[in-house]
VOPAVEX-930128 format. One record per residue (C-alpha): residue in three letters; z, x, y; residue number from 1. Coordinates in steps of 0.2 Angstrom, whole numbers. Each point is the difference from the previous one (the first is absolute). Example, Ala and Ser with C-alpha at 12.3 -4.5 7.8 and 13.67 -1.06 7.14 Angstrom:
! residues 2
<node residu="ALA" z="39" x="62" y="-22" num="1"/>
<node residu="SER" z="-3" x="6" y="17" num="2"/>
! end
This chain:
! residues 418
<node residu="UNK" z="-980" x="854" y="119" num="1"/>
<node residu="UNK" z="7" x="18" y="0" num="2"/>
<node residu="UNK" z="-4" x="15" y="12" num="3"/>
<node residu="UNK" z="-10" x="8" y="-14" num="4"/>
<node residu="UNK" z="-10" x="-15" y="-4" num="5"/>
<node residu="UNK" z="-3" x="-4" y="18" num="6"/>
<node residu="UNK" z="-5" x="18" y="4" num="7"/>
<node residu="UNK" z="-12" x="1" y="-15" num="8"/>
<node residu="UNK" z="-8" x="-17" y="6" num="9"/>
<node residu="UNK" z="-2" x="7" y="18" num="10"/>
<node residu="UNK" z="-8" x="16" y="-5" num="11"/>
<node residu="UNK" z="-12" x="-9" y="-12" num="12"/>
<node residu="UNK" z="-5" x="-11" y="14" num="13"/>
<node residu="UNK" z="5" x="-16" y="-10" num="14"/>
<node residu="UNK" z="10" x="-5" y="15" num="15"/>
<node residu="UNK" z="1" x="5" y="18" num="16"/>
<node residu="UNK" z="15" x="5" y="10" num="17"/>
<node residu="UNK" z="-3" x="-16" y="11" num="18"/>
<node residu="UNK" z="0" x="-11" y="-15" num="19"/>
<node residu="UNK" z="15" x="7" y="-8" num="20"/>
<node residu="UNK" z="10" x="0" y="16" num="21"/>
<node residu="UNK" z="-5" x="-18" y="4" num="22"/>
<node residu="UNK" z="4" x="-6" y="-17" num="23"/>
<node residu="UNK" z="17" x="7" y="-1" num="24"/>
<node residu="UNK" z="4" x="-5" y="18" num="25"/>
<node residu="UNK" z="-5" x="-18" y="-4" num="26"/>
<node residu="UNK" z="11" x="0" y="-15" num="27"/>
<node residu="UNK" z="15" x="7" y="10" num="28"/>
<node residu="UNK" z="-2" x="-13" y="14" num="29"/>
<node residu="UNK" z="-1" x="-14" y="-13" num="30"/>
<node residu="UNK" z="15" x="5" y="-10" num="31"/>
<node residu="UNK" z="10" x="6" y="15" num="32"/>
<node residu="UNK" z="3" x="-18" y="5" num="33"/>
<node residu="UNK" z="12" x="-2" y="-14" num="34"/>
<node residu="UNK" z="6" x="17" y="-4" num="35"/>
<node residu="UNK" z="3" x="7" y="18" num="36"/>
<node residu="UNK" z="-4" x="17" y="-6" num="37"/>
<node residu="UNK" z="-9" x="5" y="16" num="38"/>
<node residu="UNK" z="7" x="0" y="18" num="39"/>
<node residu="UNK" z="-16" x="4" y="8" num="40"/>
<node residu="UNK" z="-18" x="3" y="-5" num="41"/>
<node residu="UNK" z="-8" x="14" y="11" num="42"/>
<node residu="UNK" z="-14" x="-3" y="12" num="43"/>
<node residu="UNK" z="-9" x="16" y="-2" num="44"/>
<node residu="UNK" z="-6" x="-2" y="-19" num="45"/>
<node residu="UNK" z="-18" x="-1" y="5" num="46"/>
<node residu="UNK" z="2" x="18" y="8" num="47"/>
<node residu="UNK" z="9" x="6" y="-15" num="48"/>
<node residu="UNK" z="-14" x="-7" y="-11" num="49"/>
<node residu="UNK" z="-13" x="9" y="10" num="50"/>
<node residu="UNK" z="9" x="17" y="-2" num="51"/>
<node residu="UNK" z="1" x="-2" y="-19" num="52"/>
<node residu="UNK" z="-18" x="-5" y="-1" num="53"/>
<node residu="UNK" z="-5" x="16" y="10" num="54"/>
<node residu="UNK" z="10" x="11" y="-11" num="55"/>
<node residu="UNK" z="-9" x="-7" y="-15" num="56"/>
<node residu="UNK" z="-17" x="3" y="8" num="57"/>
<node residu="UNK" z="5" x="18" y="5" num="58"/>
<node residu="UNK" z="7" x="4" y="-17" num="59"/>
<node residu="UNK" z="17" x="2" y="6" num="60"/>
<node residu="UNK" z="8" x="-14" y="-9" num="61"/>
<node residu="UNK" z="17" x="2" y="-8" num="62"/>
<node residu="UNK" z="8" x="-10" y="-15" num="63"/>
<node residu="UNK" z="8" x="-11" y="14" num="64"/>
<node residu="UNK" z="-15" x="-3" y="11" num="65"/>
<node residu="UNK" z="-3" x="-18" y="2" num="66"/>
<node residu="UNK" z="16" x="-5" y="-9" num="67"/>
<node residu="UNK" z="9" x="-15" y="8" num="68"/>
<node residu="UNK" z="19" x="4" y="2" num="69"/>
<node residu="UNK" z="15" x="-8" y="8" num="70"/>
<node residu="UNK" z="13" x="10" y="10" num="71"/>
<node residu="UNK" z="19" x="-4" y="0" num="72"/>
<node residu="UNK" z="5" x="-5" y="18" num="73"/>
<node residu="UNK" z="11" x="15" y="1" num="74"/>
<node residu="UNK" z="-14" x="13" y="2" num="75"/>
<node residu="UNK" z="-8" x="5" y="17" num="76"/>
<node residu="UNK" z="-18" x="-5" y="2" num="77"/>
<node residu="UNK" z="-6" x="5" y="17" num="78"/>
<node residu="UNK" z="-3" x="-14" y="12" num="79"/>
<node residu="UNK" z="7" x="-13" y="-13" num="80"/>
<node residu="UNK" z="16" x="-10" y="0" num="81"/>
<node residu="UNK" z="14" x="7" y="-11" num="82"/>
<node residu="UNK" z="15" x="-10" y="0" num="83"/>
<node residu="UNK" z="10" x="4" y="-17" num="84"/>
<node residu="UNK" z="-1" x="-19" y="-2" num="85"/>
<node residu="UNK" z="13" x="-2" y="14" num="86"/>
<node residu="UNK" z="-2" x="-10" y="17" num="87"/>
<node residu="UNK" z="10" x="14" y="8" num="88"/>
<node residu="UNK" z="-17" x="10" y="0" num="89"/>
<node residu="UNK" z="-11" x="-15" y="1" num="90"/>
<node residu="UNK" z="-11" x="8" y="13" num="91"/>
<node residu="UNK" z="1" x="18" y="-5" num="92"/>
<node residu="UNK" z="-17" x="9" y="-2" num="93"/>
<node residu="UNK" z="-2" x="17" y="-8" num="94"/>
<node residu="UNK" z="-6" x="14" y="11" num="95"/>
<node residu="UNK" z="-5" x="11" y="-15" num="96"/>
<node residu="UNK" z="-4" x="-1" y="-18" num="97"/>
<node residu="UNK" z="13" x="4" y="-14" num="98"/>
<node residu="UNK" z="-6" x="15" y="-10" num="99"/>
<node residu="UNK" z="-3" x="-10" y="-15" num="100"/>
<node residu="UNK" z="-11" x="-12" y="10" num="101"/>
<node residu="UNK" z="-10" x="14" y="8" num="102"/>
<node residu="UNK" z="-4" x="6" y="-17" num="103"/>
<node residu="UNK" z="-5" x="-17" y="-6" num="104"/>
<node residu="UNK" z="-12" x="-2" y="15" num="105"/>
<node residu="UNK" z="-7" x="17" y="-3" num="106"/>
<node residu="UNK" z="-4" x="-5" y="-18" num="107"/>
<node residu="UNK" z="-9" x="-15" y="6" num="108"/>
<node residu="UNK" z="12" x="-13" y="-7" num="109"/>
<node residu="UNK" z="-1" x="-18" y="8" num="110"/>
<node residu="UNK" z="17" x="-5" y="7" num="111"/>
<node residu="UNK" z="0" x="-19" y="0" num="112"/>
<node residu="UNK" z="17" x="-3" y="9" num="113"/>
<node residu="UNK" z="18" x="2" y="0" num="114"/>
<node residu="UNK" z="11" x="-8" y="-14" num="115"/>
<node residu="UNK" z="16" x="-9" y="0" num="116"/>
<node residu="UNK" z="17" x="8" y="-5" num="117"/>
<node residu="UNK" z="18" x="-2" y="1" num="118"/>
<node residu="UNK" z="5" x="3" y="18" num="119"/>
<node residu="UNK" z="2" x="19" y="4" num="120"/>
<node residu="UNK" z="-2" x="2" y="-19" num="121"/>
<node residu="UNK" z="17" x="-7" y="-4" num="122"/>
<node residu="UNK" z="-1" x="-11" y="-15" num="123"/>
<node residu="UNK" z="-6" x="-2" y="-18" num="124"/>
<node residu="UNK" z="-8" x="-17" y="0" num="125"/>
<node residu="UNK" z="-11" x="-1" y="16" num="126"/>
<node residu="UNK" z="10" x="-15" y="5" num="127"/>
<node residu="UNK" z="7" x="9" y="16" num="128"/>
<node residu="UNK" z="-16" x="1" y="10" num="129"/>
<node residu="UNK" z="1" x="-7" y="18" num="130"/>
<node residu="UNK" z="-17" x="-8" y="-3" num="131"/>
<node residu="UNK" z="4" x="-9" y="-16" num="132"/>
<node residu="UNK" z="3" x="5" y="-19" num="133"/>
<node residu="UNK" z="-14" x="6" y="-11" num="134"/>
<node residu="UNK" z="-4" x="-9" y="-16" num="135"/>
<node residu="UNK" z="-4" x="8" y="-17" num="136"/>
<node residu="UNK" z="-19" x="-4" y="-3" num="137"/>
<node residu="UNK" z="3" x="-1" y="-18" num="138"/>
<node residu="UNK" z="13" x="-14" y="2" num="139"/>
<node residu="UNK" z="3" x="-7" y="18" num="140"/>
<node residu="UNK" z="18" x="-6" y="-5" num="141"/>
<node residu="UNK" z="5" x="18" y="-2" num="142"/>
<node residu="UNK" z="2" x="15" y="11" num="143"/>
<node residu="UNK" z="-12" x="15" y="0" num="144"/>
<node residu="UNK" z="14" x="13" y="2" num="145"/>
<node residu="UNK" z="3" x="11" y="15" num="146"/>
<node residu="UNK" z="0" x="7" y="12" num="147"/>
<node residu="UNK" z="-18" x="3" y="-2" num="148"/>
<node residu="UNK" z="-3" x="-17" y="-7" num="149"/>
<node residu="UNK" z="-15" x="-4" y="11" num="150"/>
<node residu="UNK" z="-9" x="16" y="-5" num="151"/>
<node residu="UNK" z="2" x="-4" y="-19" num="152"/>
<node residu="UNK" z="-4" x="-19" y="3" num="153"/>
<node residu="UNK" z="-16" x="5" y="9" num="154"/>
<node residu="UNK" z="-7" x="10" y="-15" num="155"/>
<node residu="UNK" z="7" x="-13" y="-13" num="156"/>
<node residu="UNK" z="-9" x="-14" y="9" num="157"/>
<node residu="UNK" z="-17" x="9" y="1" num="158"/>
<node residu="UNK" z="2" x="2" y="19" num="159"/>
<node residu="UNK" z="-1" x="19" y="-1" num="160"/>
<node residu="UNK" z="-6" x="12" y="-14" num="161"/>
<node residu="UNK" z="15" x="11" y="4" num="162"/>
<node residu="UNK" z="13" x="2" y="14" num="163"/>
<node residu="UNK" z="14" x="11" y="7" num="164"/>
<node residu="UNK" z="18" x="-3" y="0" num="165"/>
<node residu="UNK" z="16" x="10" y="3" num="166"/>
<node residu="UNK" z="15" x="3" y="-12" num="167"/>
<node residu="UNK" z="18" x="4" y="4" num="168"/>
<node residu="UNK" z="9" x="-7" y="-15" num="169"/>
<node residu="UNK" z="-13" x="-9" y="-10" num="170"/>
<node residu="UNK" z="-11" x="-8" y="13" num="171"/>
<node residu="UNK" z="-16" x="4" y="-8" num="172"/>
<node residu="UNK" z="5" x="1" y="-18" num="173"/>
<node residu="UNK" z="9" x="-17" y="-1" num="174"/>
<node residu="UNK" z="-14" x="-10" y="9" num="175"/>
<node residu="UNK" z="-13" x="8" y="-12" num="176"/>
<node residu="UNK" z="10" x="-5" y="-15" num="177"/>
<node residu="UNK" z="2" x="-18" y="7" num="178"/>
<node residu="UNK" z="-18" x="-2" y="4" num="179"/>
<node residu="UNK" z="-7" x="9" y="-16" num="180"/>
<node residu="UNK" z="-7" x="15" y="9" num="181"/>
<node residu="UNK" z="2" x="19" y="0" num="182"/>
<node residu="UNK" z="10" x="7" y="14" num="183"/>
<node residu="UNK" z="5" x="18" y="4" num="184"/>
<node residu="UNK" z="14" x="7" y="10" num="185"/>
<node residu="UNK" z="-5" x="18" y="2" num="186"/>
<node residu="UNK" z="12" x="15" y="-1" num="187"/>
<node residu="UNK" z="9" x="2" y="17" num="188"/>
<node residu="UNK" z="-11" x="11" y="11" num="189"/>
<node residu="UNK" z="-16" x="-3" y="-10" num="190"/>
<node residu="UNK" z="-7" x="-12" y="13" num="191"/>
<node residu="UNK" z="3" x="2" y="18" num="192"/>
<node residu="UNK" z="12" x="-12" y="9" num="193"/>
<node residu="UNK" z="-7" x="3" y="17" num="194"/>
<node residu="UNK" z="-4" x="-17" y="8" num="195"/>
<node residu="UNK" z="11" x="-10" y="-12" num="196"/>
<node residu="UNK" z="14" x="-10" y="8" num="197"/>
<node residu="UNK" z="15" x="6" y="-8" num="198"/>
<node residu="UNK" z="13" x="-10" y="-10" num="199"/>
<node residu="UNK" z="10" x="15" y="-8" num="200"/>
<node residu="UNK" z="-9" x="16" y="4" num="201"/>
<node residu="UNK" z="6" x="10" y="-15" num="202"/>
<node residu="UNK" z="-7" x="-13" y="-12" num="203"/>
<node residu="UNK" z="-15" x="-8" y="7" num="204"/>
<node residu="UNK" z="-17" x="4" y="-7" num="205"/>
<node residu="UNK" z="-18" x="-8" y="2" num="206"/>
<node residu="UNK" z="-8" x="-4" y="-16" num="207"/>
<node residu="UNK" z="-14" x="-11" y="-8" num="208"/>
<node residu="UNK" z="-2" x="-16" y="-9" num="209"/>
<node residu="UNK" z="-15" x="-3" y="-11" num="210"/>
<node residu="UNK" z="-5" x="-8" y="-17" num="211"/>
<node residu="UNK" z="-1" x="16" y="-10" num="212"/>
<node residu="UNK" z="8" x="17" y="-1" num="213"/>
<node residu="UNK" z="-17" x="8" y="3" num="214"/>
<node residu="UNK" z="-2" x="-9" y="17" num="215"/>
<node residu="UNK" z="18" x="5" y="5" num="216"/>
<node residu="UNK" z="-4" x="18" y="-4" num="217"/>
<node residu="UNK" z="-16" x="-1" y="11" num="218"/>
<node residu="UNK" z="10" x="-7" y="15" num="219"/>
<node residu="UNK" z="14" x="13" y="-2" num="220"/>
<node residu="UNK" z="-12" x="15" y="0" num="221"/>
<node residu="UNK" z="-8" x="-7" y="17" num="222"/>
<node residu="UNK" z="17" x="-3" y="9" num="223"/>
<node residu="UNK" z="10" x="14" y="-7" num="224"/>
<node residu="UNK" z="1" x="18" y="5" num="225"/>
<node residu="UNK" z="9" x="10" y="13" num="226"/>
<node residu="UNK" z="1" x="-6" y="18" num="227"/>
<node residu="UNK" z="6" x="11" y="14" num="228"/>
<node residu="UNK" z="6" x="-16" y="9" num="229"/>
<node residu="UNK" z="13" x="-3" y="-13" num="230"/>
<node residu="UNK" z="13" x="13" y="-2" num="231"/>
<node residu="UNK" z="5" x="-7" y="-17" num="232"/>
<node residu="UNK" z="-18" x="1" y="-7" num="233"/>
<node residu="UNK" z="-1" x="13" y="-14" num="234"/>
<node residu="UNK" z="-11" x="15" y="4" num="235"/>
<node residu="UNK" z="-16" x="2" y="-11" num="236"/>
<node residu="UNK" z="6" x="17" y="-6" num="237"/>
<node residu="UNK" z="17" x="-7" y="-7" num="238"/>
<node residu="UNK" z="2" x="5" y="-18" num="239"/>
<node residu="UNK" z="2" x="-19" y="-5" num="240"/>
<node residu="UNK" z="-18" x="-2" y="5" num="241"/>
<node residu="UNK" z="-7" x="13" y="-12" num="242"/>
<node residu="UNK" z="-12" x="-8" y="-12" num="243"/>
<node residu="UNK" z="7" x="-2" y="-18" num="244"/>
<node residu="UNK" z="-10" x="1" y="-16" num="245"/>
<node residu="UNK" z="-4" x="-18" y="-7" num="246"/>
<node residu="UNK" z="8" x="-3" y="-17" num="247"/>
<node residu="UNK" z="-7" x="-12" y="-13" num="248"/>
<node residu="UNK" z="17" x="-5" y="-5" num="249"/>
<node residu="UNK" z="16" x="-1" y="11" num="250"/>
<node residu="UNK" z="18" x="-1" y="-2" num="251"/>
<node residu="UNK" z="7" x="-15" y="9" num="252"/>
<node residu="UNK" z="18" x="-2" y="4" num="253"/>
<node residu="UNK" z="8" x="-17" y="-1" num="254"/>
<node residu="UNK" z="18" x="-2" y="8" num="255"/>
<node residu="UNK" z="7" x="-12" y="-12" num="256"/>
<node residu="UNK" z="16" x="-2" y="10" num="257"/>
<node residu="UNK" z="-11" x="-7" y="14" num="258"/>
<node residu="UNK" z="-11" x="-11" y="-11" num="259"/>
<node residu="UNK" z="12" x="-7" y="-12" num="260"/>
<node residu="UNK" z="12" x="-9" y="11" num="261"/>
<node residu="UNK" z="5" x="-17" y="6" num="262"/>
<node residu="UNK" z="-11" x="-9" y="13" num="263"/>
<node residu="UNK" z="-17" x="5" y="-7" num="264"/>
<node residu="UNK" z="-10" x="-16" y="-5" num="265"/>
<node residu="UNK" z="-3" x="0" y="-19" num="266"/>
<node residu="UNK" z="-19" x="-2" y="2" num="267"/>
<node residu="UNK" z="-1" x="15" y="12" num="268"/>
<node residu="UNK" z="10" x="11" y="-12" num="269"/>
<node residu="UNK" z="-11" x="-6" y="-15" num="270"/>
<node residu="UNK" z="-16" x="4" y="10" num="271"/>
<node residu="UNK" z="8" x="17" y="4" num="272"/>
<node residu="UNK" z="4" x="4" y="-18" num="273"/>
<node residu="UNK" z="-18" x="-5" y="-5" num="274"/>
<node residu="UNK" z="-7" x="12" y="13" num="275"/>
<node residu="UNK" z="10" x="14" y="-8" num="276"/>
<node residu="UNK" z="-7" x="-4" y="-17" num="277"/>
<node residu="UNK" z="-17" x="0" y="7" num="278"/>
<node residu="UNK" z="3" x="17" y="7" num="279"/>
<node residu="UNK" z="7" x="7" y="-16" num="280"/>
<node residu="UNK" z="-15" x="-7" y="-9" num="281"/>
<node residu="UNK" z="-11" x="10" y="12" num="282"/>
<node residu="UNK" z="8" x="16" y="-6" num="283"/>
<node residu="UNK" z="13" x="2" y="14" num="284"/>
<node residu="UNK" z="18" x="4" y="-3" num="285"/>
<node residu="UNK" z="14" x="-11" y="6" num="286"/>
<node residu="UNK" z="16" x="9" y="3" num="287"/>
<node residu="UNK" z="17" x="-8" y="5" num="288"/>
<node residu="UNK" z="8" x="8" y="15" num="289"/>
<node residu="UNK" z="16" x="-1" y="10" num="290"/>
<node residu="UNK" z="2" x="-2" y="19" num="291"/>
<node residu="UNK" z="18" x="4" y="3" num="292"/>
<node residu="UNK" z="-1" x="-3" y="18" num="293"/>
<node residu="UNK" z="-9" x="-17" y="-1" num="294"/>
<node residu="UNK" z="16" x="-10" y="3" num="295"/>
<node residu="UNK" z="1" x="8" y="17" num="296"/>
<node residu="UNK" z="-18" x="-3" y="5" num="297"/>
<node residu="UNK" z="2" x="-18" y="7" num="298"/>
<node residu="UNK" z="16" x="3" y="10" num="299"/>
<node residu="UNK" z="-6" x="15" y="8" num="300"/>
<node residu="UNK" z="-17" x="-9" y="4" num="301"/>
<node residu="UNK" z="9" x="-14" y="9" num="302"/>
<node residu="UNK" z="11" x="12" y="10" num="303"/>
<node residu="UNK" z="-14" x="10" y="6" num="304"/>
<node residu="UNK" z="-13" x="-14" y="2" num="305"/>
<node residu="UNK" z="11" x="-11" y="10" num="306"/>
<node residu="UNK" z="6" x="14" y="12" num="307"/>
<node residu="UNK" z="-19" x="5" y="2" num="308"/>
<node residu="UNK" z="-5" x="-18" y="3" num="309"/>
<node residu="UNK" z="13" x="-2" y="13" num="310"/>
<node residu="UNK" z="-5" x="16" y="9" num="311"/>
<node residu="UNK" z="-19" x="-4" y="-1" num="312"/>
<node residu="UNK" z="2" x="-18" y="7" num="313"/>
<node residu="UNK" z="10" x="6" y="15" num="314"/>
<node residu="UNK" z="-16" x="3" y="9" num="315"/>
<node residu="UNK" z="-4" x="-19" y="0" num="316"/>
<node residu="UNK" z="12" x="-3" y="14" num="317"/>
<node residu="UNK" z="-12" x="-9" y="13" num="318"/>
<node residu="UNK" z="0" x="16" y="10" num="319"/>
<node residu="UNK" z="-9" x="13" y="-10" num="320"/>
<node residu="UNK" z="-10" x="-12" y="-12" num="321"/>
<node residu="UNK" z="0" x="-19" y="-3" num="322"/>
<node residu="UNK" z="3" x="-16" y="9" num="323"/>
<node residu="UNK" z="11" x="0" y="15" num="324"/>
<node residu="UNK" z="10" x="-16" y="4" num="325"/>
<node residu="UNK" z="4" x="-6" y="17" num="326"/>
<node residu="UNK" z="18" x="1" y="5" num="327"/>
<node residu="UNK" z="12" x="-4" y="14" num="328"/>
<node residu="UNK" z="0" x="11" y="15" num="329"/>
<node residu="UNK" z="19" x="4" y="-2" num="330"/>
<node residu="UNK" z="-1" x="2" y="-19" num="331"/>
<node residu="UNK" z="4" x="17" y="-8" num="332"/>
<node residu="UNK" z="-13" x="13" y="-5" num="333"/>
<node residu="UNK" z="2" x="-5" y="-18" num="334"/>
<node residu="UNK" z="-5" x="-18" y="3" num="335"/>
<node residu="UNK" z="-19" x="2" y="-3" num="336"/>
<node residu="UNK" z="3" x="9" y="-16" num="337"/>
<node residu="UNK" z="12" x="-13" y="-6" num="338"/>
<node residu="UNK" z="-11" x="-14" y="5" num="339"/>
<node residu="UNK" z="-15" x="8" y="-8" num="340"/>
<node residu="UNK" z="9" x="2" y="-17" num="341"/>
<node residu="UNK" z="7" x="-18" y="1" num="342"/>
<node residu="UNK" z="-17" x="-7" y="3" num="343"/>
<node residu="UNK" z="-12" x="10" y="-10" num="344"/>
<node residu="UNK" z="9" x="9" y="-14" num="345"/>
<node residu="UNK" z="2" x="-7" y="-17" num="346"/>
<node residu="UNK" z="16" x="-2" y="-10" num="347"/>
<node residu="UNK" z="-5" x="14" y="-12" num="348"/>
<node residu="UNK" z="-4" x="12" y="13" num="349"/>
<node residu="UNK" z="16" x="-3" y="10" num="350"/>
<node residu="UNK" z="10" x="1" y="-16" num="351"/>
<node residu="UNK" z="-7" x="17" y="-4" num="352"/>
<node residu="UNK" z="3" x="6" y="18" num="353"/>
<node residu="UNK" z="18" x="-5" y="-1" num="354"/>
<node residu="UNK" z="3" x="8" y="-16" num="355"/>
<node residu="UNK" z="-8" x="16" y="6" num="356"/>
<node residu="UNK" z="9" x="1" y="17" num="357"/>
<node residu="UNK" z="17" x="-9" y="-3" num="358"/>
<node residu="UNK" z="14" x="14" y="2" num="359"/>
<node residu="UNK" z="10" x="-9" y="-14" num="360"/>
<node residu="UNK" z="-15" x="-1" y="-12" num="361"/>
<node residu="UNK" z="-6" x="18" y="4" num="362"/>
<node residu="UNK" z="17" x="7" y="-2" num="363"/>
<node residu="UNK" z="2" x="-7" y="-17" num="364"/>
<node residu="UNK" z="-18" x="5" y="-5" num="365"/>
<node residu="UNK" z="3" x="17" y="7" num="366"/>
<node residu="UNK" z="15" x="2" y="-11" num="367"/>
<node residu="UNK" z="-9" x="-6" y="-15" num="368"/>
<node residu="UNK" z="-15" x="12" y="3" num="369"/>
<node residu="UNK" z="11" x="15" y="4" num="370"/>
<node residu="UNK" z="10" x="-3" y="-16" num="371"/>
<node residu="UNK" z="-16" x="-2" y="-10" num="372"/>
<node residu="UNK" z="-7" x="16" y="7" num="373"/>
<node residu="UNK" z="16" x="9" y="-5" num="374"/>
<node residu="UNK" z="-2" x="-6" y="-18" num="375"/>
<node residu="UNK" z="-18" x="5" y="-1" num="376"/>
<node residu="UNK" z="1" x="16" y="10" num="377"/>
<node residu="UNK" z="15" x="10" y="-5" num="378"/>
<node residu="UNK" z="-2" x="14" y="12" num="379"/>
<node residu="UNK" z="3" x="-12" y="15" num="380"/>
<node residu="UNK" z="18" x="-1" y="-6" num="381"/>
<node residu="UNK" z="9" x="10" y="13" num="382"/>
<node residu="UNK" z="19" x="2" y="4" num="383"/>
<node residu="UNK" z="-1" x="-19" y="6" num="384"/>
<node residu="UNK" z="-7" x="-5" y="-17" num="385"/>
<node residu="UNK" z="17" x="-3" y="-7" num="386"/>
<node residu="UNK" z="6" x="-13" y="13" num="387"/>
<node residu="UNK" z="-5" x="-18" y="2" num="388"/>
<node residu="UNK" z="-14" x="-3" y="12" num="389"/>
<node residu="UNK" z="10" x="-12" y="10" num="390"/>
<node residu="UNK" z="12" x="14" y="5" num="391"/>
<node residu="UNK" z="-14" x="12" y="7" num="392"/>
<node residu="UNK" z="2" x="3" y="19" num="393"/>
<node residu="UNK" z="-16" x="9" y="0" num="394"/>
<node residu="UNK" z="-14" x="-1" y="-13" num="395"/>
<node residu="UNK" z="-8" x="17" y="-5" num="396"/>
<node residu="UNK" z="-17" x="3" y="7" num="397"/>
<node residu="UNK" z="-6" x="5" y="-17" num="398"/>
<node residu="UNK" z="4" x="-17" y="-7" num="399"/>
<node residu="UNK" z="-9" x="-9" y="14" num="400"/>
<node residu="UNK" z="-17" x="9" y="-3" num="401"/>
<node residu="UNK" z="-4" x="-14" y="-12" num="402"/>
<node residu="UNK" z="6" x="-14" y="12" num="403"/>
<node residu="UNK" z="-11" x="4" y="15" num="404"/>
<node residu="UNK" z="-9" x="-17" y="-1" num="405"/>
<node residu="UNK" z="15" x="-10" y="4" num="406"/>
<node residu="UNK" z="-1" x="-6" y="18" num="407"/>
<node residu="UNK" z="19" x="3" y="4" num="408"/>
<node residu="UNK" z="-1" x="18" y="-6" num="409"/>
<node residu="UNK" z="3" x="8" y="17" num="410"/>
<node residu="UNK" z="15" x="-11" y="3" num="411"/>
<node residu="UNK" z="9" x="1" y="-17" num="412"/>
<node residu="UNK" z="14" x="12" y="6" num="413"/>
<node residu="UNK" z="5" x="-9" y="15" num="414"/>
<node residu="UNK" z="-2" x="-18" y="-7" num="415"/>
<node residu="UNK" z="7" x="2" y="-17" num="416"/>
<node residu="UNK" z="11" x="15" y="-1" num="417"/>
<node residu="UNK" z="17" x="-9" y="3" num="418"/>
! end
C-alpha cells in the first residue's frame, strides 16, 4: 500500500487510523524477527493514533495523517533512545525533536519506531550495526544496502508505508535500489539537518523512502523548507526556490562517461538503457553530456568525508557523549577514551577516524587536495604555485580556504613545514 492509497482509504472511511497502524505494526514485528530492520518499536503509538484520528475529525488531516512510518536511528525524537546503532550511545535519549520529526508529527504521521543502520552511518551494506546486520526482505541471503538499510527494509517488508533515512554518499539512494524502492537525497539545504547526528556535515541530508515517486514527493514537501535552526538551510526567498513552469517534454542529460564504464552490472545497464528509450518514446529528448570534473569527485569526497567523520566522532569520548569505561586511578587522562574506543568502536569507524586524523595520511591528502584545487581553480596559483608542495615552509591562506575541514589545519605549519 502506498501513501496515496492509504490516504484515500482513510479519508473514505474504508479503514481507520487504528486499523491501519495495527496492521502495519503487526507486519513489522513479524518480519523484524528475520530482517532486524527495527531496533525499537515506540511505546506511544496509541497516543499518536489518537492525535491522527482527532485531526481527521476536525478536518485538519494532511496527506501524511495516519501514515505509519519508520525513522532512522540517527534522528532525534524527543524522549526516545537514539543511538546511531552504536553501543557507545546505548542509553542516550533525545531531549528535543529533529526539525524533520517535528514536521512529521505536525502532519499527523505515525512514527512506529527507530530503524537499524550502519553504526554512525558508516557503511554501505548495513552489516556494521552494533545490534546485528539487516537482511534484505526480498532475499534474506543478501544485504539491503546502507547505511539506511533498516529504513529501506522496513518499507520493503511492509513494516512501514514510508520511512526517513539520511544520505551522505548514497545511504538513501543505494538501499532504495537494493530493496526495489524510491529513495531521494534532497539538494543540500533543502531539508533541515537540525537534530540529525552528523557523519559528514557538509554532505548529510535527510530524505524519504517510499514505493512511488509521488509518495516521496509528498514526504519531501512536508519535511522540506527553511529552518532557522540550521544555518545551511536554504532560505525560502532563494532564487533556486522560485517555481518553474512545468514542461510537457524535457531535455534529459545523460553523462555517458559515467554510465558506460567498467563495474556496472550488464543487467543494470540494460535496465537503464530501456528506461531511456521509454523516456524518448514519451516525447522527451535524451542528450549526451560531459562532466569533465567527474574523475575528481570520488577522491575529493573521500578526503572531505573522512576528515569530517573524524572531527564529528571526536565528541564520543566518554566525557562529552557516550560510554565511559572504568580505568586505573594512576592512568593517564586519555585512558577512558582509549578504553571506550577499544571496547565499543567498530573496525570501520576506527579506520575512518585513523585516516581522517593521522598526520601522515592527512599530509598526503592535504597535498593531493591542494594540487587538485590548483588544477581546478587557476587563480589560486600564487608565487608559490611553481614550486613542489613538499618544499613549502608556509602554505598560503588562500589555498587553505578549501581545506578547513581537515582536523590538523591549525597545526599544519608547525608540524609539517620542515
